[in-house]
C-alpha positions, 0 to 999 in steps of 0.5 A: 467282201471288199471295204468298198463293196461293204460301204456301197451295199450296207446303206442300200440293204439296211439303211442307218444300221450299225455294224453290230445290228447287221451282225444280228440281222445276218445271224437271224437270216442264217438261222432262218436259212438253216432251218428252211434247208433242214425242213426242205431236206426232211420234206424231200425225204418224207415225200419220196418215202410217201411216193414209194409207199403209195406206189407200192400199196396201189401196185403201181410201178415205182418211178425214180424221183429225179434228183433235180426235183429234190435239188429244186425243192431244196433250193426253193426252201432255201430261198424262202428261208432267206426271204423270211429271215431277211424281212423280219431282220430288216424290220427289226433294225428300223425302229429306234430301241427307245421307241420300241421299248416304250410300247412294251 
């Protein structure tokens, strides 16, 4: 990322946030993304195994599951991970820490 782009993007995404706070937000978003992608991979494997098991048990022909369907499901899981990682991180950066600690 160029310095000029960093200056333009940072206030738009996280207004008033310091660089350290942005690193924490990036870490939270990356963690959510990794967990979502791992969940997407596990669910794709279990879904494929369940489809094959049901087809085998009922005597239906076992159809080949398209790799594009798995890639699409994995991409959707990654999108959801980014969305649900960015939103809480952005909300956590908004309040002043002294105001937040006053209510705990």
